[in-house]
Steps between C-alpha positions, in 0.01 A plus 500: 500500500709190481822525303500287184750219499721513183542151352855354474565322165819303434649444156735205516696254276831423378723767348426613147139355472327849458373602843615864455384520138162360599473758776601779260248387239200446740552770751704770319359489137833414354496371158624129487775599243637745757560245769805365323712777651391418870776349718498248766323582840757492779347379826149645519345792318205638723249703319185658644266573222151608408325250286166515311399845646491474875662177580849522665734205480840423656673310230821309590697412188743234638843446324544137390862448536583189714662709777186718534268202508712351778471817704109523446474140640745535783589847657222701325213263522267705724586829313432342162209271564328674796156635431498387141164491336603385155807321371550484127769241400628569161653231285653498153312281248679429173439251236770235466670485147 
């Protein structure tokens, strides 16, 4: 039998836009009100998880601080972007007052 490839998914975006909150709500059944206590992700949080029954995912929650983004694009480019199947870029949308 051929070994099943586990898809690599990147969550990226600027610091504080809600990547970790989104991950917690969608993949960990966390209530939205409970995400306010989550801190910033430092560098990359790599999570292997089961989703929708049998599907395995490698989820990379990438910290959005400027120094980490610079590393992702320079010294860690292959480590971060290699073999990515899905890139989710999260932005913060807010109504101007």
